[in-house]
C-alpha positions as CSV (number, residue, x, y, z in Angstrom):
1,M,23.9,60.7,130.0
2,S,20.9,58.4,131.4
3,D,20.4,57.1,134.7
4,D,18.7,53.9,133.4
5,P,20.8,50.9,134.1
6,K,19.7,49.1,131.3
7,T,21.4,51.5,128.8
8,N,25.1,51.1,130.5
9,S,27.5,48.0,130.6
10,N,27.4,45.2,132.5
11,K,29.5,46.6,135.2
12,H,27.2,49.7,135.3
13,Q,24.3,47.2,135.7
14,F,25.9,45.4,138.7
15,L,27.0,48.9,140.6
16,N,23.3,49.6,140.5
17,E,22.3,46.4,141.3
18,L,25.0,47.0,144.9
19,A,23.3,50.1,145.2
20,D,19.6,48.4,145.5
21,K,21.2,46.1,147.9
22,A,22.8,48.4,150.1
23,S,19.2,49.7,150.6
24,G,17.8,46.6,152.0
25,Q,16.8,44.6,148.6
26,N,18.7,41.4,149.0
27,N,17.0,39.4,146.3
28,L,19.6,40.4,143.3
29,S,22.7,37.8,144.3
30,N,21.6,35.5,141.6
31,K,21.6,38.4,138.8
32,K,24.9,39.7,140.1
33,N,26.5,36.0,139.8
34,N,25.1,35.8,136.6
35,L,26.7,39.1,135.5
36,L,30.2,38.0,137.0
37,R,29.7,34.9,135.0
38,N,29.2,36.5,131.6
39,A,31.8,39.2,132.1
40,S,34.8,37.2,130.8
41,L,37.1,38.2,133.7
42,S,40.1,36.9,134.6
43,P,41.2,35.3,138.1
44,S,43.0,38.6,139.7
45,E,40.0,41.3,137.8
46,S,37.3,38.6,139.7
47,N,39.1,39.0,142.9
48,K,39.0,42.9,142.9
49,I,35.1,42.4,141.8
50,D,34.7,40.3,145.1
51,T,36.6,43.1,147.3
52,I,34.6,45.4,145.9
53,K,31.4,43.7,146.5
54,H,32.3,43.2,150.3
55,T,33.0,46.7,150.5
56,L,29.9,48.3,148.7
57,S,28.0,46.0,150.8
58,E,28.9,47.9,154.0
59,L,28.4,51.3,152.9
60,P,25.3,53.4,153.4
61,R,23.4,54.3,150.2
62,E,25.3,58.2,150.4
63,G,28.3,56.2,149.8
64,I,27.5,53.7,146.9
65,L,25.9,57.1,145.2
66,F,29.4,58.7,145.4
67,V,31.3,55.8,144.2
68,Y,28.4,55.5,141.3
69,R,29.1,58.9,140.3
70,Y,32.6,58.6,140.4
71,I,32.6,55.0,138.1
72,E,30.3,57.4,135.6
73,T,33.0,59.7,135.0
74,L,35.9,56.3,134.1
75,L,33.1,55.2,131.7
76,F,33.0,58.3,129.5
77,K,36.2,60.0,127.8
78,D,36.9,63.9,127.3
79,F,37.5,63.8,123.6
80,T,39.2,67.0,123.6
81,D,42.2,64.8,125.2
82,F,42.7,63.0,122.0
83,F,42.8,65.7,119.5
84,P,44.9,68.7,119.0
85,E,43.5,72.3,120.1
86,E,43.1,73.6,116.3
87,I,40.7,70.2,115.6
88,V,38.8,70.9,119.0
89,L,38.2,73.9,118.4
90,R,36.7,73.4,114.6
91,I,34.3,71.1,116.3
92,F,32.9,73.5,118.6
93,T,32.2,76.1,115.9
94,C,29.6,73.6,114.9
95,L,27.6,74.8,118.4
96,D,25.4,77.4,118.7
97,Q,26.4,80.4,121.1
98,N,23.7,78.7,124.1
99,D,25.2,75.3,123.8
100,L,28.9,77.1,124.0
101,C,27.8,79.1,126.9
102,K,26.9,75.9,128.6
103,C,29.8,73.6,127.8
104,K,32.0,76.2,129.4
105,T,30.5,74.9,132.8
106,L,31.7,71.3,132.2
107,S,35.5,71.4,133.4
108,K,38.2,74.1,133.3
109,R,39.7,72.9,130.6
110,W,36.6,73.0,128.3
111,K,36.4,76.8,129.6
112,R,39.4,77.9,128.8
113,L,39.1,76.1,125.2
114,L,36.0,78.3,124.6
115,E,37.5,81.5,125.7
116,D,39.8,81.3,122.6
117,P,39.5,84.2,120.7
118,S,40.3,82.2,117.3
119,L,36.9,80.5,117.9
120,W,35.0,83.3,118.4
121,K,36.5,84.8,115.6
122,T,35.4,82.0,113.6
123,L,31.9,82.1,114.8
124,Y,31.5,85.7,114.0
125,Q,32.7,85.1,110.1
126,Q,30.6,82.6,110.0
127,K,27.5,84.6,110.6
128,G,28.5,86.9,108.0
129,W,29.4,89.6,110.1
130,H,31.9,92.4,109.5
131,L,34.1,94.6,111.4
132,N,34.5,98.3,110.9
133,P,38.0,97.8,109.2
134,E,38.9,101.6,110.1
135,V,38.2,100.9,114.1
136,S,39.7,97.5,113.7
137,Q,42.9,98.9,112.5
138,E,42.7,101.8,115.0
139,F,42.3,99.5,117.6
140,Q,45.5,97.5,116.8
141,E,47.5,100.7,116.6
142,C,46.1,101.5,120.1
143,M,47.3,98.4,121.5
144,R,50.6,98.9,120.4
145,M,51.1,102.5,121.7
146,K,49.0,101.4,125.0
147,T,50.9,101.7,128.2
148,Y,51.3,98.9,130.8
149,S,53.2,98.7,133.6
150,F,54.3,95.5,135.9
151,S,53.9,94.7,139.6
152,E,54.6,91.8,142.1
153,E,51.8,90.2,141.0
154,G,52.6,90.1,137.1
155,F,51.1,92.2,134.2
156,I,48.3,94.7,134.7
157,R,46.7,97.0,132.8
158,I,46.5,100.9,134.0
159,D,43.3,102.0,132.7
160,Q,39.7,100.5,131.9
161,H,39.5,103.2,129.0
162,F,41.4,104.4,126.4
163,L,41.5,106.9,123.3
164,G,42.8,105.6,119.9
165,P,44.8,107.9,117.8
166,N,41.4,108.9,115.5
167,G,39.4,109.3,118.7
168,T,37.6,106.3,119.1
169,I,36.9,105.2,122.6
170,F,37.7,101.7,123.8
171,H,36.7,99.8,126.9
172,D,38.8,97.1,128.5
173,Q,36.7,94.6,128.3
174,Q,37.1,94.7,124.4
175,C,40.7,93.3,125.1
176,V,42.0,89.9,126.2
177,Y,45.8,89.2,126.7
178,D,47.4,86.2,125.3
179,S,49.7,84.1,127.2
180,Q,52.7,86.4,126.7
181,N,50.1,89.4,128.3
182,R,50.0,90.2,124.7
183,P,46.5,92.5,124.0
184,L,44.3,90.9,121.3
185,L,40.8,91.9,120.5
186,N,38.2,90.3,122.7
187,W,36.1,88.3,120.0
188,A,33.7,86.6,122.6
189,H,32.8,90.3,123.3
190,I,32.1,91.4,119.8
191,Y,30.5,88.2,119.1
192,K,28.0,88.4,122.2
193,E,27.3,92.0,121.7
194,R,26.4,91.3,117.9
195,A,24.3,88.6,118.9
196,R,22.4,90.8,121.2
197,L,21.9,93.2,118.3
198,E,20.2,90.5,115.7
199,S,18.1,89.3,118.8
200,N,17.0,93.0,119.1
201,W,16.3,92.9,115.3
202,R,14.5,89.6,115.7
203,H,12.0,90.5,118.2
204,G,11.6,94.1,117.7
205,N,13.3,95.5,120.7
206,F,14.3,99.1,119.9
207,V,14.3,102.7,121.0
208,L,11.9,105.2,118.7
209,Y,13.0,108.9,118.7
210,Q,11.7,111.8,115.7
211,L,14.1,114.2,114.2
212,Q,12.3,117.7,114.8
213,A,13.4,121.6,114.0
214,P,13.1,124.3,116.4
215,T,11.1,127.3,115.3
216,R,11.5,131.1,116.1
217,L,9.9,130.9,119.5
218,G,12.1,128.1,120.4
219,R,9.5,125.2,120.5
220,L,9.9,121.9,118.6
221,S,8.2,121.3,115.7
222,R,8.1,119.0,112.7
223,I,10.9,119.7,109.5
224,S,8.0,121.3,108.0
225,T,4.2,121.2,106.8
226,D,5.0,119.2,103.8
227,S,5.9,115.6,103.1
228,V,9.4,114.6,103.4
229,Y,10.4,112.3,100.2
230,C,13.9,110.7,100.8
231,V,16.2,110.4,103.5
232,Q,19.9,109.3,103.5
233,Y,22.8,109.1,106.5
234,D,26.3,108.2,107.5
235,D,28.0,107.8,111.1
236,D,27.6,111.5,111.7
237,Y,24.3,113.2,109.8
238,V,20.8,112.6,108.4
239,V,20.6,114.5,105.1
240,S,16.6,114.9,103.8
241,G,14.9,115.9,101.1
242,S,11.1,117.4,100.8
243,K,8.6,118.8,99.1
244,D,9.0,122.4,100.0
245,R,12.4,122.0,97.9
246,L,14.8,122.2,100.6
247,I,17.6,119.5,101.4
248,S,17.8,119.7,105.2
249,V,21.0,118.2,107.0
250,W,20.9,117.1,111.0
251,D,22.9,115.7,113.9
252,I,22.5,112.1,113.8
253,H,23.9,111.5,117.5
254,T,21.4,114.5,118.9
255,G,18.6,114.8,116.5
256,A,19.4,118.6,116.0
257,L,19.0,120.2,112.5
258,L,21.9,121.8,111.4
259,Y,21.2,123.6,108.0
260,T,19.4,123.4,105.0
261,L,20.3,123.8,101.1
262,H,18.2,125.6,98.7
263,G,18.8,125.3,95.2
264,H,15.8,123.1,93.5
265,L,12.7,124.9,92.2
266,G,10.8,121.8,92.7
267,S,10.2,119.0,95.5
268,V,13.4,116.7,96.2
269,L,12.8,113.6,95.5
270,C,15.3,111.9,95.8
271,L,19.4,112.2,97.3
272,Q,22.8,110.2,97.7
273,I,25.4,111.7,100.1
274,D,29.2,111.0,100.0
275,R,31.2,113.1,102.5
276,H,34.5,111.2,101.7
277,R,33.9,113.0,98.3
278,D,32.6,116.0,99.5
279,L,29.2,115.2,97.4
280,I,25.2,115.1,97.6
281,V,23.7,114.6,94.5
282,S,19.8,115.3,94.6
283,G,16.9,115.1,91.8
284,S,14.1,116.8,91.8
285,S,10.3,117.4,90.5
286,D,12.1,120.5,88.2
287,T,13.5,117.5,86.0
288,S,17.2,118.3,87.3
289,I,19.7,116.7,89.0
290,L,22.1,118.5,91.2
291,V,25.6,118.1,92.6
292,W,26.4,119.5,95.4
293,S,29.8,120.4,97.5
294,W,29.3,119.0,101.3
295,Q,31.9,121.5,102.9
296,R,30.7,124.7,100.7
297,R,27.1,124.0,101.2
298,C,26.2,124.9,97.5
299,P,25.5,123.3,94.0
300,I,28.9,123.0,91.8
301,K,26.7,121.0,89.0
302,S,23.6,121.0,87.5
303,L,22.6,117.9,85.3
304,T,19.8,118.5,82.7
305,G,18.1,116.2,80.0
306,H,15.3,114.4,81.8
307,T,12.0,115.7,81.0
308,D,9.7,114.8,83.9
309,N,10.4,114.1,88.0
310,V,14.0,113.0,88.7
311,L,12.7,109.7,90.8
312,G,16.0,108.2,91.8
313,V,19.7,109.1,91.5
314,I,22.8,106.7,92.3
315,V,26.3,108.0,92.6
316,S,29.1,105.2,92.3
317,G,32.7,105.5,91.1
318,K,33.0,107.8,88.0
319,Y,29.1,107.6,87.5
320,I,25.8,109.2,88.3
321,V,22.6,107.3,87.3
322,S,19.3,108.4,87.3
323,C,16.0,107.5,86.5
324,S,12.9,109.3,85.7
325,R,8.9,109.5,85.5
326,D,10.1,110.2,81.4
327,H,10.6,106.1,80.9
328,T,13.9,106.9,81.1
329,A,17.1,106.2,83.1
330,R,20.7,108.6,82.5
331,V,23.9,107.5,82.8
332,W,26.1,110.6,83.6
333,K,29.9,111.3,83.8
334,L,30.9,112.6,87.2
335,D,33.9,114.8,86.3
336,T,33.7,116.2,82.6
337,L,35.9,118.4,80.9
338,P,34.3,122.0,79.8
339,G,31.9,121.6,77.1
340,E,31.7,118.2,77.2
341,N,28.5,116.3,77.3
342,P,28.1,114.5,81.1
343,C,25.2,112.2,79.7
344,I,26.8,109.2,78.4
345,H,24.2,107.1,77.9
346,V,20.1,107.5,77.8
347,L,18.4,103.8,78.8
348,R,15.2,103.5,76.7
349,G,13.0,100.3,76.9
350,H,10.6,100.8,79.7
351,L,7.1,101.5,78.9
352,A,6.0,103.3,82.1
353,S,8.0,105.7,85.0
354,V,11.4,104.4,86.0
355,N,10.9,104.5,89.6
356,S,13.9,103.1,90.8
357,V,17.5,102.4,89.8
358,Q,20.4,100.7,91.4
359,Y,23.6,100.0,90.4
360,D,26.7,97.8,91.2
361,E,30.3,99.6,90.5
362,A,32.0,95.8,90.7
363,S,29.8,94.3,87.7
364,G,28.8,97.7,85.7
365,V,25.2,96.6,85.8
366,I,22.7,99.0,86.6
367,V,18.7,97.7,87.3
368,T,15.8,99.8,86.8
369,A,12.3,99.4,88.5
370,S,9.6,100.5,86.5
371,G,5.7,101.3,86.7
372,D,5.1,99.0,83.3
373,R,6.0,96.0,86.2
374,T,9.4,94.8,84.9
375,L,13.4,94.8,85.7
376,R,15.4,95.8,83.6
377,L,19.4,95.0,83.6
378,W,21.8,97.4,81.3
379,D,25.0,97.8,81.2
380,I,26.9,100.8,82.0
381,Y,29.6,100.7,79.2
382,S,27.7,100.6,76.4
383,G,24.0,101.1,77.4
384,Q,22.6,97.8,76.1
385,C,19.9,96.1,77.9
386,L,21.0,92.6,79.1
387,K,17.9,91.1,80.7
388,V,14.3,91.9,81.1
389,I,12.7,90.4,84.3
390,Y,9.2,90.3,84.8
391,A,8.6,90.9,88.1
392,H,5.2,91.7,89.6
393,Q,1.6,92.1,89.0
394,R,1.8,95.6,89.0
395,G,3.8,98.3,88.9
396,I,7.2,98.1,91.1
397,A,8.1,101.6,93.3
398,C,11.2,100.7,94.3
399,S,14.3,97.9,94.0
400,Q,17.7,97.7,95.4
401,Y,20.6,95.4,93.7
402,N,23.8,94.3,95.7
403,G,25.3,92.5,93.0
404,K,23.8,89.1,93.1
405,Y,20.2,90.0,94.6
406,I,17.4,92.0,93.5
407,V,14.5,92.8,95.8
408,S,11.5,94.7,94.6
409,G,8.7,96.2,95.9
410,S,5.4,96.8,94.4
411,S,1.7,98.4,94.2
412,D,0.8,94.6,94.4
413,T,2.1,94.6,97.9
414,T,4.4,91.9,97.6
415,V,8.2,92.1,98.0
416,R,10.1,89.6,95.9
417,I,13.8,88.4,95.9
418,F,15.3,87.6,92.5
419,E,18.8,85.9,91.5
420,A,20.4,88.9,89.5
421,A,22.3,86.6,87.1
422,S,19.2,84.4,85.8
423,G,16.1,86.4,86.7
424,K,15.0,83.2,89.0
425,L,12.2,84.6,91.4
426,L,13.4,83.1,95.4
427,R,11.1,84.5,97.5
428,I,7.8,86.4,97.7
429,L,7.3,88.3,101.1
430,Q,3.6,88.9,101.5
431,G,2.3,91.0,104.4
432,H,2.1,94.4,103.5
433,E,-1.7,96.0,103.0
434,D,-0.6,98.7,100.7
435,L,1.9,100.2,97.8
436,I,5.3,99.2,99.1
437,R,7.6,102.6,98.5
438,T,10.7,101.6,100.2
439,L,13.1,99.1,100.8
440,Q,16.6,97.9,101.8
441,F,18.1,94.7,102.2
442,D,21.5,92.7,103.3
443,N,22.7,89.3,103.7
444,E,20.6,88.5,107.0
445,K,17.6,91.3,106.3
446,V,15.0,92.7,103.9
447,V,13.6,96.1,105.6
448,S,10.3,97.5,103.5
449,G,8.5,100.2,104.0
450,G,4.6,101.1,102.1
451,Y,1.7,103.0,101.9
452,D,0.0,101.0,105.2
453,G,2.1,103.0,107.5
454,T,4.6,100.0,108.4
455,I,7.8,99.4,108.3
456,R,8.5,95.1,107.8
457,V,11.6,93.7,108.8
458,W,12.0,90.2,107.4
459,N,14.8,87.1,107.3
460,F,16.4,87.4,104.1
461,E,17.2,83.9,103.6
462,T,14.0,82.2,105.0
463,G,11.4,85.0,104.2
464,E,10.3,84.9,107.9
465,L,8.6,88.3,109.2
466,Y,10.6,89.2,112.2
467,C,8.9,92.6,113.3
468,V,6.5,95.1,111.9
469,L,7.3,98.8,112.7
470,Q,4.7,101.8,112.7
471,N,4.4,105.4,114.4
472,D,1.3,106.9,115.9
473,R,0.0,108.2,112.9
474,R,0.8,105.1,110.6
475,S,1.7,107.8,108.4
476,R,2.7,106.2,104.2
477,V,6.1,105.8,104.4
478,F,8.0,107.4,101.1
479,G,11.7,106.7,102.0
480,L,13.9,104.9,104.5
481,Q,17.7,103.8,105.0
482,C,19.1,101.1,107.5
483,D,22.0,99.3,108.6
484,H,22.8,96.9,111.3
485,R,22.0,99.2,113.9
486,R,19.2,101.2,113.0
487,I,16.5,102.3,110.6
488,I,15.8,105.9,109.6
489,A,12.1,106.2,107.3
490,C,10.6,109.9,106.2
491,T,6.9,109.8,105.9
492,H,4.4,112.1,103.9
493,N,3.4,113.8,107.3
494,S,6.4,115.6,107.1
495,E,8.1,113.6,110.0
496,I,11.8,111.6,110.0
497,F,11.8,108.4,112.5
498,V,14.5,107.0,113.9
499,W,14.4,103.1,115.1
500,R,17.5,102.3,117.1
501,F,18.2,98.5,117.6
502,D,21.6,99.0,119.1
503,Y,20.4,100.8,122.4
504,G,22.6,99.7,125.3
505,I,24.7,97.5,122.9
506,D,28.7,98.0,122.0
507,C,29.1,98.8,118.5
508,T,32.4,100.1,118.5
509,F,33.7,97.5,116.0
510,F,31.0,97.3,113.7
C-alpha cells in the first residue's frame, strides 16, 4: 500500500493535507475547499466533515498520523471476509511458502487460516511430493491408540514422543489437533521439512561419508583394492558389486560391512535387490546371472545364455531383463517349472554392446541403450522392437525409463531427456567433461555421474544445474543410486560414498 496521497481517494488526499496543515503548512485551505465541492457530499456529510476538520486542526502531528493510519484500515477490506474458507484456502495455494509466512503476521484470522492442515497438504501435493504410505498408515493407527488425559485446563498430550505399532518414533510436532481435539497430521511441518530438503539439493548442502570395511588388524580400509562397479540400497542396507567377484552388504545407518556373498567367477558388474521378495539378482563378466536368496545368503538360480559380460539387470514383476556386451538383451521368467527354459525372448537389433536396460511394468515396455548410439523400445510380451531413437552423437552408456520419459547419458558427455511415446528430444544437459557412466532421475531432478569424477544434480524441468559433487580423488564414478534423501555412489578406486542431504531434517514421512 502506497503512502503517496496522489494514489489514494480524494478523502485520503484531504486527510493528508490536513496533516500538513497541523505541521504549520496553512496554505492549503483553497485546495480543501475544492475537494469538498467535488466530493458530492450531502449536507449532513458536509457537517461531519467540518467537525472532523475542526478536530483535526487542533491535534498534534502524532495524533493526525494515528487517525491517518486508522482511516487506511477503513479504506481496504479483507477479502477473506467475503468468501467461504474453502475458497480462501484455494486462493492461498497460489502463493509460495515465503509469501504465506508473511501473510500469517497480518492478522489472527489469517494466521488461523494459514495453519489449516488441508492448505499445506494441497501445497505438498502440488509439488508432486509423496508420503511414505506405510509410515502414514502407522501414524494414523498410532493416533487411534494413543492415550490422552484431561485436566481443568482442557485437553492435553501426555508425552512429546510416541512409538508407532511398527516401531516408528513419532514426535509431537508432527501432530496438530482440530477443534474437537482430534489428532491430525501436521502438514505444515511436513511441508516445511520437505522444502528444507529440496533447498539442500538445490544449494548442495550435504554431509559426506564413506563406507569402509574393518581389516583383521582392526583398522579401517576400503572395501578392496578393486573397483566397485555397482551399488544398490534400500531403507536399511547398501549392496555393492566389485571386480573382486564379491557382493558386499552394508548397514546403511552405521556404514558397517555386514557380510559378503561369493558365487560369481568374474567381476560383479550389475545387481538389483528386492528384499520384500527375498531377492538379489546380479550379473557378471562370467556371462551369468545369479538369483540369490537374501535371507539364506546363497544363489538359488543361475541364468545362462549371454555370451559376453552381463552389463545390466532389472527384476520387476514376473520377469528379469538383462543386457550384455554380446549386443543382445534377454527376458527371463523369474519363476519356472522344472525343465522349463527361463529365457522367453532374445532382443536383437543393436549393432554394439547393450550397456543399459530398463523396464516399466505398467506399460510392459523395455528400453535398451547401446554403444551404437540408439535407444530401442521393446514389447516385453512379444519381444518386438517398438521404436528406435537415434539419441546421441556417440555411444550411450546409461539410461533410465519411468514409463513416460527416457533419460540417457553418453560418451558425448551429454545427458538427454526424451519423451518415450514420441521419441522427441526435450532437453540436453551439458557440463560433464567425460563419459557419463550412470544416472537416475525423478520428477524433480536428474543425477548423473561420470568419468570426470563428478556427480551433477540438475533440475528435471528446466535443465538448471543445481550442484556438482566430487570426492577428493575425483575417482571415476561407475554407479550410483539416489532417492529424495541421499546419493550413494561407487568408484573405480574401490570407494563407496554417501552424500546425505537430509541431515537434521525430519524425514519420517517421506
